[in-house]
PASEBA-1860 file (N, C-alpha, C; in nm, 3 decimals):
! residues 315
1> MTTKQQRA> -0.567/-3.427/2.475/-0.543/-3.408/2.618/-0.674/-3.426/2.693 ~ -0.674/-3.510/2.795/-0.795/-3.537/2.870/-0.826/-3.422/2.965 ~ -0.951/-3.426/3.016/-0.992/-3.322/3.111/-0.909/-3.329/3.239 ~ -0.875/-3.450/3.280/-0.793/-3.467/3.401/-0.655/-3.406/3.382 ~ -0.597/-3.424/3.262/-0.466/-3.366/3.233/-0.473/-3.215/3.227 ~ -0.578/-3.160/3.166/-0.594/-3.016/3.160/-0.607/-2.955/3.299 ~ -0.682/-3.023/3.386/-0.696/-2.974/3.523/-0.563/-2.979/3.597 ~ -0.486/-3.087/3.574/-0.355/-3.100/3.639/-0.260/-2.991/3.591
9> IHVMFWME> -0.261/-2.960/3.462/-0.174/-2.855/3.408/-0.213/-2.719/3.464 ~ -0.343/-2.694/3.475/-0.389/-2.567/3.531/-0.344/-2.551/3.676 ~ -0.357/-2.659/3.752/-0.313/-2.654/3.893/-0.163/-2.635/3.902 ~ -0.089/-2.706/3.817/0.057/-2.694/3.816/0.100/-2.551/3.785 ~ 0.032/-2.488/3.689/0.068/-2.352/3.649/0.056/-2.256/3.767 ~ -0.058/-2.256/3.834/-0.079/-2.160/3.943/0.003/-2.195/4.067 ~ 0.028/-2.324/4.089/0.115/-2.361/4.201/0.257/-2.312/4.177 ~ 0.306/-2.324/4.053/0.440/-2.275/4.021/0.447/-2.124/4.031
17> VCKNTVLT> 0.342/-2.055/3.987/0.340/-1.909/3.998/0.344/-1.868/4.144 ~ 0.264/-1.933/4.229/0.262/-1.900/4.372/0.396/-1.930/4.437 ~ 0.456/-2.044/4.401/0.585/-2.080/4.460/0.692/-1.977/4.425 ~ 0.702/-1.942/4.298/0.804/-1.846/4.256/0.778/-1.706/4.311 ~ 0.651/-1.671/4.329/0.619/-1.541/4.389/0.664/-1.537/4.535 ~ 0.636/-1.645/4.608/0.678/-1.651/4.749/0.831/-1.647/4.759 ~ 0.900/-1.723/4.675/1.046/-1.724/4.678/1.103/-1.587/4.642 ~ 1.041/-1.520/4.546/1.088/-1.386/4.508/1.075/-1.289/4.624
25> IVKGSVGI> 0.962/-1.293/4.693/0.939/-1.201/4.805/1.036/-1.229/4.919 ~ 1.051/-1.358/4.955/1.138/-1.393/5.068/1.284/-1.357/5.038 ~ 1.334/-1.406/4.927/1.475/-1.381/4.894/1.501/-1.235/4.862 ~ 1.405/-1.170/4.796/1.423/-1.029/4.763/1.423/-0.938/4.884 ~ 1.331/-0.962/4.978/1.323/-0.877/5.097/1.447/-0.894/5.186 ~ 1.489/-1.019/5.205/1.609/-1.043/5.287/1.733/-0.991/5.214 ~ 1.738/-1.008/5.083/1.852/-0.959/5.006/1.866/-0.809/5.012 ~ 1.754/-0.737/5.006/1.758/-0.591/5.017/1.800/-0.548/5.157
33> ASGNRALL> 1.741/-0.615/5.258/1.772/-0.577/5.396/1.917/-0.604/5.431 ~ 1.974/-0.712/5.381/2.112/-0.746/5.415/2.213/-0.695/5.312 ~ 2.164/-0.644/5.201/2.255/-0.595/5.097/2.328/-0.707/5.024 ~ 2.268/-0.826/5.020/2.331/-0.942/4.958/2.290/-0.950/4.811 ~ 2.386/-0.933/4.722/2.357/-0.931/4.579/2.329/-1.071/4.523 ~ 2.393/-1.172/4.579/2.368/-1.308/4.533/2.224/-1.350/4.559 ~ 2.174/-1.315/4.678/2.035/-1.349/4.711/1.938/-1.268/4.626 ~ 1.972/-1.145/4.596/1.888/-1.064/4.508/1.884/-1.120/4.366
41> SDALYSAG> 1.997/-1.168/4.318/1.999/-1.227/4.184/1.917/-1.356/4.181 ~ 1.921/-1.432/4.291/1.839/-1.553/4.299/1.691/-1.517/4.303 ~ 1.658/-1.407/4.371/1.519/-1.359/4.372/1.474/-1.318/4.233 ~ 1.562/-1.254/4.159/1.530/-1.218/4.021/1.509/-1.342/3.935 ~ 1.588/-1.446/3.961/1.570/-1.570/3.886/1.431/-1.628/3.911 ~ 1.388/-1.628/4.037/1.254/-1.679/4.069/1.146/-1.594/4.003 ~ 1.166/-1.462/4.002/1.070/-1.375/3.933/1.068/-1.403/3.783 ~ 1.186/-1.429/3.727/1.192/-1.463/3.586/1.123/-1.595/3.555
49> EAGSLFTR> 1.130/-1.691/3.649/1.061/-1.818/3.629/0.910/-1.798/3.626 ~ 0.859/-1.709/3.713/0.716/-1.678/3.709/0.678/-1.614/3.576 ~ 0.764/-1.524/3.528/0.738/-1.462/3.398/0.743/-1.562/3.284 ~ 0.834/-1.659/3.291/0.845/-1.759/3.185/0.721/-1.847/3.180 ~ 0.658/-1.872/3.296/0.535/-1.950/3.297/0.426/-1.879/3.217 ~ 0.410/-1.748/3.241/0.311/-1.671/3.166/0.347/-1.665/3.018 ~ 0.476/-1.651/2.989/0.519/-1.642/2.850/0.484/-1.768/2.773 ~ 0.518/-1.885/2.829/0.488/-2.010/2.761/0.339/-2.034/2.749
57> KYQVWSGN> 0.266/-2.001/2.855/0.122/-2.024/2.854/0.052/-1.942/2.747 ~ 0.085/-1.813/2.740/0.013/-1.726/2.648/0.071/-1.729/2.508 ~ 0.193/-1.776/2.491/0.242/-1.803/2.356/0.162/-1.917/2.294 ~ 0.140/-2.021/2.372/0.062/-2.134/2.322/-0.081/-2.092/2.293 ~ -0.139/-2.009/2.384/-0.276/-1.965/2.362/-0.288/-1.882/2.235 ~ -0.194/-1.790/2.216/-0.202/-1.705/2.099/-0.182/-1.785/1.971 ~ -0.105/-1.897/1.981/-0.085/-1.978/1.862/-0.205/-2.065/1.829 ~ -0.272/-2.119/1.930/-0.384/-2.209/1.906/-0.518/-2.137/1.908
65> GSPAESSE> -0.521/-2.021/1.974/-0.644/-1.945/1.979/-0.747/-2.003/2.074 ~ -0.708/-2.090/2.165/-0.804/-2.157/2.249/-0.874/-2.066/2.349 ~ -0.806/-1.968/2.412/-0.875/-1.887/2.509/-0.943/-1.767/2.448 ~ -0.932/-1.749/2.316/-0.988/-1.629/2.256/-1.139/-1.625/2.271 ~ -1.201/-1.743/2.269/-1.345/-1.748/2.281/-1.390/-1.726/2.425 ~ -1.306/-1.763/2.521/-1.347/-1.760/2.661/-1.324/-1.625/2.724 ~ -1.206/-1.568/2.706/-1.174/-1.442/2.774/-1.063/-1.371/2.699 ~ -1.099/-1.283/2.608/-1.000/-1.207/2.532/-0.928/-1.108/2.622
73> KRKKVGQF> -1.001/-1.051/2.717/-0.940/-0.954/2.808/-0.836/-1.021/2.896 ~ -0.866/-1.138/2.949/-0.770/-1.210/3.033/-0.648/-1.250/2.953 ~ -0.667/-1.284/2.827/-0.555/-1.320/2.741/-0.461/-1.202/2.722 ~ -0.517/-1.081/2.699/-0.433/-0.964/2.679/-0.355/-0.929/2.805 ~ -0.423/-0.941/2.921/-0.354/-0.915/3.048/-0.240/-1.013/3.069 ~ -0.266/-1.140/3.039/-0.162/-1.241/3.054/-0.045/-1.217/2.961 ~ -0.072/-1.176/2.837/0.035/-1.148/2.742/0.116/-1.026/2.785 ~ 0.050/-0.928/2.846/0.122/-0.812/2.897/0.215/-0.852/3.010
81> IALIVPLL> 0.167/-0.935/3.102/0.251/-0.984/3.212/0.367/-1.066/3.157 ~ 0.337/-1.148/3.055/0.440/-1.233/2.996/0.553/-1.152/2.932 ~ 0.525/-1.029/2.893/0.627/-0.946/2.831/0.695/-0.853/2.931 ~ 0.617/-0.793/3.023/0.673/-0.691/3.112/0.759/-0.752/3.222 ~ 0.723/-0.871/3.273/0.801/-0.932/3.381/0.942/-0.968/3.335 ~ 0.961/-1.038/3.221/1.099/-1.064/3.177/1.177/-0.936/3.147 ~ 1.109/-0.832/3.101/1.179/-0.706/3.073/1.231/-0.643/3.202 ~ 1.148/-0.640/3.306/1.192/-0.585/3.435/1.302/-0.672/3.496
89> VLLGGLQL> 1.290/-0.802/3.484/1.393/-0.892/3.536/1.524/-0.871/3.463 ~ 1.517/-0.849/3.332/1.638/-0.824/3.253/1.709/-0.697/3.300 ~ 1.634/-0.592/3.323/1.694/-0.466/3.370/1.754/-0.483/3.510 ~ 1.682/-0.556/3.596/1.735/-0.582/3.730/1.861/-0.667/3.726 ~ 1.865/-0.765/3.637/1.985/-0.847/3.623/2.105/-0.767/3.576 ~ 2.083/-0.674/3.483/2.192/-0.588/3.436/2.247/-0.502/3.549 ~ 2.158/-0.446/3.628/2.202/-0.362/3.740/2.281/-0.442/3.843 ~ 2.233/-0.564/3.874/2.304/-0.647/3.971/2.439/-0.693/3.918
97> AISSVKVM> 2.447/-0.721/3.789/2.575/-0.762/3.731/2.678/-0.650/3.740 ~ 2.636/-0.528/3.711/2.727/-0.414/3.721/2.769/-0.392/3.866 ~ 2.673/-0.404/3.959/2.704/-0.387/4.100/2.799/-0.494/4.150 ~ 2.783/-0.617/4.102/2.872/-0.727/4.145/3.014/-0.705/4.095 ~ 3.028/-0.654/3.974/3.161/-0.626/3.922/3.229/-0.517/4.005 ~ 3.155/-0.415/4.045/3.212/-0.308/4.127/3.258/-0.361/4.262 ~ 3.179/-0.454/4.321/3.218/-0.512/4.450/3.345/-0.595/4.435 ~ 3.357/-0.669/4.327/3.475/-0.752/4.306/3.601/-0.669/4.282
105> MKADPEPP> 3.584/-0.546/4.239/3.698/-0.459/4.216/3.750/-0.395/4.344 ~ 3.672/-0.406/4.452/3.715/-0.349/4.579/3.824/-0.436/4.642 ~ 3.905/-0.375/4.723/4.015/-0.448/4.788/3.966/-0.526/4.908 ~ 3.855/-0.484/4.967/3.806/-0.549/5.090/3.655/-0.570/5.080 ~ 3.608/-0.675/5.009/3.464/-0.700/5.000/3.407/-0.743/5.134 ~ 3.285/-0.704/5.161/3.221/-0.738/5.289/3.161/-0.877/5.284 ~ 3.170/-0.952/5.393/3.109/-1.086/5.396/2.958/-1.076/5.407 ~ 2.885/-1.177/5.365/2.737/-1.173/5.374/2.690/-1.184/5.519
113> HISALIAA> 2.572/-1.128/5.544/2.512/-1.136/5.676/2.452/-1.274/5.698 ~ 2.442/-1.314/5.824/2.390/-1.447/5.857/2.246/-1.463/5.811 ~ 2.169/-1.353/5.807/2.030/-1.360/5.762/2.021/-1.403/5.616 ~ 2.120/-1.366/5.534/2.120/-1.407/5.393/2.137/-1.558/5.382 ~ 2.224/-1.616/5.466/2.244/-1.760/5.465/2.117/-1.832/5.509 ~ 2.053/-1.782/5.614/1.929/-1.845/5.663/1.820/-1.841/5.556 ~ 1.804/-1.725/5.493/1.702/-1.712/5.388/1.731/-1.802/5.269 ~ 1.859/-1.813/5.232/1.896/-1.898/5.118/1.868/-2.045/5.149
121> VIAFTFAE> 1.899/-2.088/5.270/1.875/-2.229/5.308/1.725/-2.258/5.312 ~ 1.649/-2.166/5.373/1.504/-2.186/5.381/1.441/-2.191/5.242 ~ 1.480/-2.097/5.156/1.424/-2.093/5.021/1.461/-2.217/4.941 ~ 1.586/-2.261/4.955/1.631/-2.380/4.883/1.555/-2.504/4.929 ~ 1.538/-2.520/5.060/1.467/-2.635/5.114/1.319/-2.631/5.076 ~ 1.260/-2.512/5.086/1.118/-2.496/5.052/1.091/-2.531/4.906 ~ 1.177/-2.484/4.815/1.158/-2.511/4.673/1.170/-2.659/4.642 ~ 1.265/-2.726/4.706/1.284/-2.869/4.680/1.170/-2.952/4.736
129> LWFQYEWR> 1.122/-2.919/4.857/1.010/-2.993/4.914/0.883/-2.970/4.834 ~ 0.864/-2.848/4.787/0.747/-2.815/4.705/0.748/-2.898/4.576 ~ 0.865/-2.904/4.513/0.874/-2.980/4.389/0.847/-3.128/4.412 ~ 0.900/-3.186/4.519/0.877/-3.326/4.548/0.729/-3.354/4.572 ~ 0.662/-3.261/4.639/0.518/-3.278/4.663/0.441/-3.272/4.531 ~ 0.473/-3.174/4.447/0.405/-3.161/4.319/0.429/-3.283/4.231 ~ 0.551/-3.331/4.230/0.587/-3.444/4.144/0.507/-3.569/4.180 ~ 0.480/-3.586/4.308/0.409/-3.706/4.353/0.258/-3.694/4.347
137> HTYKDAER> 0.205/-3.571/4.356/0.060/-3.554/4.367/-0.004/-3.487/4.246 ~ 0.072/-3.415/4.166/0.014/-3.339/4.056/0.071/-3.378/3.922 ~ 0.204/-3.390/3.912/0.268/-3.414/3.784/0.230/-3.548/3.723 ~ 0.194/-3.646/3.806/0.162/-3.778/3.753/0.036/-3.777/3.666 ~ -0.050/-3.675/3.683/-0.171/-3.665/3.603/-0.153/-3.578/3.481 ~ -0.035/-3.518/3.462/-0.012/-3.426/3.352/0.042/-3.498/3.229 ~ 0.043/-3.424/3.119/0.096/-3.477/2.995/0.248/-3.491/3.006 ~ 0.303/-3.587/2.932/0.446/-3.615/2.945/0.532/-3.495/2.906
145> SIMKQYFE> 0.495/-3.424/2.797/0.574/-3.309/2.754/0.573/-3.199/2.859 ~ 0.458/-3.180/2.927/0.449/-3.079/3.032/0.534/-3.119/3.151 ~ 0.532/-3.247/3.186/0.615/-3.294/3.296/0.763/-3.270/3.268 ~ 0.804/-3.299/3.145/0.943/-3.278/3.107/0.981/-3.132/3.115 ~ 0.891/-3.045/3.072/0.917/-2.901/3.075/0.933/-2.850/3.217 ~ 0.844/-2.891/3.306/0.853/-2.845/3.444/0.974/-2.905/3.516 ~ 1.011/-3.027/3.480/1.129/-3.087/3.540/1.255/-3.011/3.499 ~ 1.265/-2.973/3.371/1.381/-2.896/3.325/1.386/-2.761/3.395
153> QHRYAFYT> 1.271/-2.699/3.412/1.265/-2.570/3.479/1.313/-2.582/3.623 ~ 1.270/-2.686/3.692/1.312/-2.705/3.831/1.461/-2.734/3.839 ~ 1.513/-2.809/3.744/1.656/-2.843/3.748/1.743/-2.718/3.737 ~ 1.709/-2.628/3.645/1.786/-2.504/3.632/1.775/-2.418/3.757 ~ 1.654/-2.410/3.813/1.636/-2.331/3.935/1.713/-2.393/4.052 ~ 1.717/-2.526/4.057/1.790/-2.596/4.163/1.939/-2.561/4.158 ~ 1.999/-2.570/4.041/2.142/-2.543/4.028/2.173/-2.395/4.052 ~ 2.084/-2.307/4.013/2.106/-2.164/4.037/2.103/-2.133/4.185
161> SLLVLTGI> 2.002/-2.184/4.256/1.995/-2.162/4.400/2.113/-2.227/4.472 ~ 2.156/-2.343/4.424/2.272/-2.410/4.485/2.398/-2.327/4.465 ~ 2.411/-2.264/4.348/2.526/-2.177/4.322/2.528/-2.058/4.417 ~ 2.412/-1.997/4.437/2.403/-1.882/4.528/2.433/-1.924/4.671 ~ 2.376/-2.036/4.713/2.399/-2.085/4.849/2.546/-2.118/4.871 ~ 2.610/-2.178/4.772/2.753/-2.210/4.783/2.837/-2.084/4.793 ~ 2.804/-1.982/4.714/2.877/-1.857/4.719/2.868/-1.790/4.855 ~ 2.748/-1.790/4.914/2.730/-1.729/5.046/2.808/-1.806/5.152
169> ILSMIGKS> 2.801/-1.938/5.149/2.871/-2.020/5.248/3.022/-2.001/5.238 ~ 3.075/-2.002/5.116/3.219/-1.984/5.098/3.266/-1.847/5.147 ~ 3.185/-1.745/5.123/3.222/-1.611/5.171/3.225/-1.606/5.324 ~ 3.129/-1.671/5.388/3.127/-1.672/5.535/3.243/-1.755/5.590 ~ 3.280/-1.863/5.521/3.397/-1.941/5.562/3.524/-1.858/5.549 ~ 3.532/-1.782/5.439/3.649/-1.696/5.420/3.664/-1.591/5.529 ~ 3.552/-1.538/5.576/3.557/-1.440/5.685/3.595/-1.506/5.817 ~ 3.542/-1.624/5.843/3.567/-1.690/5.971/3.710/-1.741/5.984
177> FDYFYLLY> 3.768/-1.790/5.874/3.901/-1.849/5.879/4.007/-1.763/5.810 ~ 3.973/-1.638/5.783/4.067/-1.541/5.724/4.121/-1.587/5.588 ~ 4.033/-1.651/5.510/4.067/-1.681/5.371/4.014/-1.566/5.285 ~ 4.101/-1.472/5.257/4.058/-1.347/5.194/3.996/-1.371/5.056 ~ 4.054/-1.463/4.982/4.007/-1.484/4.845/3.866/-1.544/4.840 ~ 3.823/-1.612/4.948/3.689/-1.669/4.949/3.581/-1.563/4.964 ~ 3.619/-1.442/5.005/3.520/-1.335/5.017/3.462/-1.294/4.881 ~ 3.534/-1.330/4.775/3.485/-1.296/4.641/3.387/-1.399/4.587
185> AEPMAALV> 3.362/-1.506/4.663/3.272/-1.611/4.614/3.129/-1.559/4.602 ~ 3.087/-1.478/4.699/2.948/-1.428/4.697/2.924/-1.333/4.579 ~ 3.007/-1.229/4.557/2.984/-1.145/4.438/3.003/-1.221/4.306 ~ 3.091/-1.322/4.306/3.107/-1.402/4.186/2.980/-1.482/4.156 ~ 2.920/-1.540/4.261/2.794/-1.612/4.243/2.684/-1.519/4.196 ~ 2.684/-1.396/4.250/2.584/-1.297/4.207/2.603/-1.261/4.061 ~ 2.729/-1.249/4.018/2.757/-1.213/3.878/2.714/-1.325/3.783 ~ 2.746/-1.450/3.818/2.709/-1.562/3.732/2.557/-1.577/3.726
193> TSGIVIWR> 2.491/-1.567/3.841/2.345/-1.579/3.844/2.279/-1.466/3.767 ~ 2.334/-1.345/3.777/2.280/-1.232/3.701/2.294/-1.256/3.551 ~ 2.407/-1.316/3.511/2.424/-1.349/3.370/2.321/-1.449/3.322 ~ 2.291/-1.550/3.405/2.188/-1.649/3.369/2.052/-1.581/3.359 ~ 2.023/-1.492/3.453/1.895/-1.421/3.452/1.882/-1.335/3.327 ~ 1.988/-1.265/3.290/1.985/-1.179/3.172/1.963/-1.263/3.046 ~ 2.033/-1.373/3.034/2.021/-1.457/2.915/1.881/-1.518/2.903 ~ 1.826/-1.571/3.011/1.693/-1.631/3.006/1.587/-1.526/2.980
201> SYLLITGH> 1.601/-1.409/3.037/1.504/-1.301/3.013/1.509/-1.257/2.867 ~ 1.630/-1.250/2.813/1.644/-1.213/2.672/1.574/-1.314/2.581 ~ 1.591/-1.442/2.610/1.526/-1.545/2.529/1.374/-1.536/2.539 ~ 1.323/-1.507/2.659/1.179/-1.496/2.676/1.123/-1.376/2.600 ~ 1.194/-1.264/2.605/1.146/-1.143/2.537/1.147/-1.161/2.386 ~ 1.258/-1.211/2.334/1.267/-1.229/2.189/1.172/-1.337/2.139 ~ 1.148/-1.438/2.222/1.055/-1.543/2.182/0.911/-1.500/2.188 ~ 0.881/-1.396/2.269/0.743/-1.350/2.285/0.702/-1.255/2.174
209> IPGQKEES> 0.799/-1.182/2.116/0.766/-1.082/2.015/0.732/-1.153/1.884 ~ 0.616/-1.124/1.823/0.581/-1.188/1.697/0.682/-1.154/1.589 ~ 0.712/-1.252/1.508/0.807/-1.231/1.400/0.949/-1.265/1.439 ~ 0.975/-1.280/1.570/1.108/-1.314/1.617/1.127/-1.464/1.639 ~ 1.017/-1.538/1.637/1.027/-1.681/1.659/1.081/-1.749/1.534 ~ 1.185/-1.824/1.551/1.244/-1.894/1.439/1.208/-2.042/1.448 ~ 1.134/-2.090/1.349/1.093/-2.228/1.346/1.133/-2.288/1.213 ~ 1.208/-2.394/1.215/1.252/-2.459/1.093/1.178/-2.592/1.079
217> FVDTYDYM> 1.120/-2.613/0.964/1.045/-2.735/0.940/1.141/-2.851/0.916 ~ 1.101/-2.968/0.965/1.183/-3.087/0.954/1.106/-3.195/0.877 ~ 1.178/-3.294/0.830/1.118/-3.403/0.754/1.028/-3.487/0.844 ~ 0.911/-3.522/0.792/0.810/-3.593/0.871/0.794/-3.739/0.829 ~ 0.882/-3.790/0.744/0.864/-3.927/0.693/0.865/-4.029/0.807 ~ 0.965/-4.021/0.894/0.975/-4.118/1.004/0.857/-4.107/1.099 ~ 0.813/-3.984/1.125/0.698/-3.965/1.214/0.571/-4.022/1.152 ~ 0.556/-4.002/1.021/0.440/-4.056/0.950/0.439/-4.208/0.955
225> QTVQRVHG> 0.553/-4.271/0.927/0.560/-4.416/0.928/0.532/-4.472/1.067 ~ 0.574/-4.400/1.169/0.553/-4.447/1.307/0.407/-4.438/1.349 ~ 0.345/-4.326/1.322/0.209/-4.306/1.370/0.109/-4.390/1.291 ~ 0.141/-4.426/1.169/0.051/-4.509/1.090/0.043/-4.652/1.144 ~ 0.136/-4.691/1.229/0.134/-4.825/1.286/0.041/-4.835/1.409 ~ -0.008/-4.722/1.454/-0.092/-4.723/1.574/-0.225/-4.792/1.543 ~ -0.264/-4.884/1.624/-0.388/-4.958/1.606/-0.507/-4.864/1.624 ~ -0.592/-4.855/1.522/-0.712/-4.773/1.529/-0.712/-4.654/1.435
233> IVTVEHIC> -0.597/-4.620/1.379/-0.588/-4.506/1.288/-0.619/-4.553/1.145 ~ -0.706/-4.479/1.078/-0.739/-4.510/0.939/-0.641/-4.440/0.846 ~ -0.632/-4.309/0.856/-0.539/-4.232/0.773/-0.478/-4.120/0.855 ~ -0.367/-4.068/0.806/-0.306/-3.947/0.862/-0.335/-3.834/0.764 ~ -0.426/-3.747/0.802/-0.470/-3.641/0.713/-0.368/-3.528/0.701 ~ -0.301/-3.497/0.811/-0.207/-3.384/0.810/-0.099/-3.411/0.914 ~ 0.024/-3.382/0.877/0.135/-3.390/0.972/0.238/-3.283/0.935 ~ 0.279/-3.212/1.035/0.377/-3.105/1.016/0.466/-3.101/1.139
241> AYEREEGI> 0.596/-3.101/1.118/0.693/-3.098/1.229/0.789/-2.982/1.208 ~ 0.810/-2.906/1.313/0.905/-2.797/1.305/0.982/-2.787/1.436 ~ 1.101/-2.735/1.426/1.195/-2.733/1.537/1.188/-2.601/1.611 ~ 1.176/-2.611/1.742/1.179/-2.494/1.830/1.304/-2.502/1.917 ~ 1.319/-2.401/2.004/1.437/-2.400/2.092/1.435/-2.518/2.188 ~ 1.315/-2.555/2.236/1.307/-2.662/2.335/1.298/-2.800/2.271 ~ 1.283/-2.809/2.140/1.274/-2.939/2.074/1.183/-2.933/1.952 ~ 1.143/-3.049/1.905/1.059/-3.059/1.785/0.912/-3.067/1.827
249> HIDLTITV> 0.830/-2.987/1.759/0.686/-2.987/1.781/0.617/-3.045/1.658 ~ 0.519/-3.132/1.681/0.449/-3.199/1.572/0.302/-3.163/1.577 ~ 0.249/-3.114/1.465/0.105/-3.094/1.446/0.053/-3.211/1.365 ~ -0.048/-3.280/1.416/-0.091/-3.404/1.355/-0.243/-3.412/1.355 ~ -0.299/-3.454/1.242/-0.442/-3.478/1.230/-0.462/-3.620/1.179 ~ -0.534/-3.700/1.255/-0.558/-3.839/1.217/-0.708/-3.864/1.205 ~ -0.743/-3.967/1.130/-0.882/-4.006/1.118/-0.899/-4.144/1.179 ~ -1.014/-4.165/1.240/-1.046/-4.293/1.301/-1.184/-4.336/1.254
257> NPRMTVAE> -1.218/-4.459/1.282/-1.348/-4.513/1.246/-1.458/-4.430/1.312 ~ -1.556/-4.380/1.235/-1.662/-4.297/1.295/-1.750/-4.374/1.393 ~ -1.741/-4.506/1.391/-1.818/-4.585/1.488/-1.750/-4.591/1.624 ~ -1.631/-4.539/1.633/-1.561/-4.534/1.762/-1.630/-4.436/1.857 ~ -1.622/-4.467/1.984/-1.669/-4.373/2.085/-1.563/-4.265/2.108 ~ -1.602/-4.160/2.176/-1.507/-4.052/2.207/-1.393/-4.103/2.292 ~ -1.423/-4.191/2.386/-1.319/-4.245/2.474/-1.220/-4.330/2.394 ~ -1.270/-4.409/2.300/-1.182/-4.492/2.218/-1.093/-4.406/2.128
265> AQEVAERS> -1.151/-4.301/2.070/-1.072/-4.211/1.986/-0.966/-4.140/2.069 ~ -1.001/-4.102/2.192/-0.905/-4.038/2.280/-0.791/-4.133/2.316 ~ -0.823/-4.259/2.331/-0.719/-4.357/2.362/-0.624/-4.377/2.245 ~ -0.679/-4.378/2.122/-0.594/-4.388/2.003/-0.501/-4.268/1.994 ~ -0.555/-4.148/2.019/-0.473/-4.027/2.014/-0.363/-4.029/2.120 ~ -0.396/-4.079/2.239/-0.296/-4.084/2.346/-0.186/-4.184/2.312 ~ -0.222/-4.298/2.254/-0.121/-4.395/2.214/-0.030/-4.339/2.106 ~ -0.087/-4.265/2.013/-0.007/-4.203/1.907/0.093/-4.105/1.965
273> KVLLMGRF> 0.047/-4.024/2.058/0.135/-3.923/2.117/0.246/-3.988/2.199 ~ 0.210/-4.089/2.278/0.311/-4.159/2.359/0.414/-4.228/2.271 ~ 0.368/-4.287/2.161/0.460/-4.357/2.071/0.558/-4.260/2.007 ~ 0.511/-4.146/1.961/0.599/-4.048/1.897/0.702/-3.994/1.995 ~ 0.657/-3.957/2.115/0.746/-3.897/2.213/0.838/-4.000/2.278 ~ 0.795/-4.126/2.279/0.880/-4.230/2.335/0.987/-4.278/2.238 ~ 0.953/-4.283/2.109/1.048/-4.333/2.010/1.147/-4.226/1.967 ~ 1.102/-4.101/1.963/1.188/-3.991/1.919/1.212/-3.897/2.037
281> EQVNSVQL> 1.330/-3.902/2.094/1.361/-3.822/2.212/1.361/-3.672/2.183 ~ 1.386/-3.634/2.056/1.391/-3.493/2.023/1.253/-3.429/2.016 ~ 1.147/-3.510/2.013/1.011/-3.456/2.007/0.972/-3.406/2.145 ~ 0.941/-3.277/2.153/0.907/-3.214/2.281/0.758/-3.208/2.306 ~ 0.678/-3.189/2.201/0.534/-3.179/2.218/0.465/-3.224/2.090 ~ 0.342/-3.273/2.107/0.261/-3.319/1.995/0.122/-3.260/2.009 ~ 0.081/-3.185/1.908/-0.055/-3.130/1.903/-0.136/-3.218/1.808 ~ -0.228/-3.295/1.863/-0.296/-3.398/1.786/-0.445/-3.372/1.779
289> KVVPYQSE> -0.500/-3.385/1.659/-0.644/-3.367/1.636/-0.700/-3.495/1.576 ~ -0.812/-3.541/1.629/-0.876/-3.663/1.582/-1.009/-3.628/1.516 ~ -1.028/-3.677/1.394/-1.153/-3.654/1.321/-1.204/-3.788/1.269 ~ -1.334/-3.802/1.252/-1.387/-3.928/1.196/-1.357/-3.939/1.048 ~ -1.328/-4.060/1.006/-1.297/-4.085/0.865/-1.425/-4.069/0.783 ~ -1.417/-3.994/0.674/-1.530/-3.971/0.586/-1.499/-4.028/0.449 ~ -1.591/-4.109/0.398/-1.571/-4.168/0.267/-1.705/-4.207/0.208 ~ -1.714/-4.207/0.075/-1.838/-4.243/0.008/-1.844/-4.391/-0.025
297> YPYKSNCD> -1.734/-4.464/0.004/-1.734/-4.607/-0.026/-1.702/-4.684/0.102 ~ -1.740/-4.812/0.109/-1.713/-4.890/0.233/-1.564/-4.902/0.256 ~ -1.526/-4.904/0.381/-1.387/-4.918/0.418/-1.379/-4.995/0.548 ~ -1.260/-5.036/0.580/-1.237/-5.103/0.708/-1.110/-5.047/0.768 ~ -1.114/-5.018/0.897/-0.996/-4.969/0.967/-0.913/-5.086/1.015 ~ -0.795/-5.058/1.069/-0.714/-5.167/1.120/-0.769/-5.224/1.250 ~ -0.872/-5.156/1.308/-0.944/-5.217/1.420/-1.024/-5.337/1.371 ~ -1.091/-5.319/1.254/-1.169/-5.428/1.200/-1.082/-5.544/1.156
305> LAERETNT> -0.964/-5.512/1.102/-0.874/-5.617/1.056/-0.827/-5.705/1.171 ~ -0.810/-5.645/1.286/-0.761/-5.723/1.400/-0.865/-5.823/1.447 ~ -0.992/-5.796/1.416/-1.097/-5.885/1.463/-1.123/-6.000/1.367 ~ -1.059/-5.992/1.250/-1.079/-6.097/1.150/-0.948/-6.166/1.118 ~ -0.954/-6.294/1.090/-0.833/-6.367/1.058/-0.801/-6.361/0.908 ~ -0.903/-6.336/0.824/-0.883/-6.330/0.681/-0.846/-6.191/0.639 ~ -0.760/-6.178/0.541/-0.720/-6.049/0.489/-0.823/-5.998/0.389 ~ -0.826/-5.870/0.370/-0.917/-5.807/0.275/-0.844/-5.699/0.200
313> LLQ> -0.887/-5.672/0.079/-0.825/-5.566/0.000/-0.878/-5.428/0.038 ~ -0.988/-5.423/0.108/-1.044/-5.294/0.149/-0.979/-5.252/0.278 ~ -0.904/-5.143/0.277/-0.837/-5.093/0.397/-0.835/-4.942/0.393
END
């Protein structure tokens, strides 16, 4: 991963945290003031998204150990946030789900206030415009796997907010045109959104606890054959692929000609990663390490072969 990509990912992380924090405050405050459970459940979803960002970030850190040298204290604080936020969101989702069921059991549910509709429209528009801005100015510099991850996250948030907005609108239509059954659309949307919040929070909590992560190793023959075709690679020293919930992760160590510059080695690594993720759709991320080839006898890499027309037995 290049320095430019690392900077883009760092910016993306904090921009997403700020966005979800603002959405949580806006939707949560209006939802409490108006007593709208659908808007409150949407606020919990945004809070859960902020928690999921910390969870993914610090799960990766704890697995690779990269921030341990820089700030152990910051790492512990981040891991605490990554665990406590989904737990609080889970409890809030349970309470809202129970409250929504009680409202649906009433004979005369109350329609949502106009302020809930205004807040839902503003939050929905703000989130979509924010994402479009990020996609055009920040995501283009990020790694492909990170872009895919953030796109999936936005898609789920988009459909959840659309569900809440639809429920509020249908309830207000039911009140205006005396369609009694449409008054249940808002508590129904709150119940469905609360269920989504509970399920996602549960996955984050169980995935964060050590020993609960289930990873199954998969066959690496096809990945090995593919990466060995990359121009510039001498040998594949180590390859390991295992399946996670979001897809297949590959740990890969390759060797290159020690006469290569750092930029050339980085380009070989980037081509290898792009080839793996482009050819195999199930591959979600690739952790790649490049080391110089070490040998006591003369050798030639496939870079040297490309510069010569004659074949050689030394490879």
